C-alpha positions in Angstrom: -0.1 0.1 0.0 1.3 3.2 -0.5 1.9 5.7 2.0 -0.1 9.7 1.9 3.5 11.2 1.3 4.7 9.5 -1.8 1.0 9.8 -3.5 0.9 13.7 -2.5 4.8 13.5 -4.0 3.3 12.2 -7.4 0.7 14.3 -7.4 2.8 16.7 -6.7 4.8 15.9 -9.8 1.7 15.1 -12.5 0.6 18.0 -11.6 3.8 20.2 -12.8 4.3 17.6 -15.9 0.5 17.9 -17.0 0.5 21.9 -16.6 4.3 22.6 -17.6 3.9 24.8 -14.5 7.6 25.6 -12.7 6.9 24.5 -9.3 4.5 22.7 -7.3 3.6 23.1 -3.7 1.2 21.0 -1.3 0.4 22.7 2.3 -1.6 21.5 4.9 -2.6 23.1 8.5 -0.8 21.6 10.9 -2.1 21.8 15.2 -1.6 25.7 15.1 -3.4 26.1 12.1 -0.3 27.5 9.8 0.4 26.0 6.9 2.8 23.6 6.7 4.9 22.2 3.5 4.1 18.9 2.5 5.5 19.0 -0.4 7.4 20.7 -3.0 8.4 19.9 -6.1 10.7 22.7 -8.1 11.1 25.0 -5.7 13.5 26.7 -3.2 13.3 26.2 0.7 13.4 30.2 1.6 11.0 30.7 -0.7 8.8 27.8 0.2 8.4 29.5 3.5 7.6 32.5 2.7 4.9 31.6 0.7 3.8 29.3 3.4 3.8 31.6 5.9 1.8 34.6 3.7 -1.6 31.8 3.0 -1.7 31.0 6.7 -2.2 34.7 7.3 -5.4 34.3 4.7 -8.3 34.1 5.8 -11.2 34.6 2.9 -11.9 33.2 -0.8 -11.3 36.1 -1.6 -7.4 36.6 -0.2 -6.3 33.4 -1.4 -6.9 34.8 -4.8 -5.4 37.6 -4.2 -2.3 35.9 -3.2 -2.7 33.4 -6.2 -2.7 36.4 -8.8 0.1 38.2 -6.9 2.2 35.1 -7.5 0.7 34.1 -10.7 -0.2 30.6 -8.8 -3.6 28.4 -8.5 -4.8 27.8 -5.4 -6.4 24.5 -5.2 -8.2 22.6 -2.2 -7.7 19.0 -2.4 -10.8 17.2 0.5 -10.8 13.6 0.9 -15.0 14.0 -0.3 -12.9 15.0 -3.4 -11.5 11.7 -3.9 -14.8 9.2 -3.2 -16.2 8.0 -7.0 -18.9 9.4 -8.9 -22.6 8.2 -7.9 -24.3 6.3 -10.7 
């Protein structure tokens, strides 16, 4: 059985390859609701920490959209409910 980290690393690699993105970052909130970098593909560590800190401070969808435009990025919320197979 594949580990969560391995699956996320593969997801980041596929997203980067298929979208031709310069980098892909997967963040998740930690116990204090600060953003923790789970996977980074194509980024430097210093830049990642700055982005994660700034992103953690965003409290609305509008603020996240502004952040994404400013950094030429796309923010996609991954939820386990998104992983459920479609019902027929």
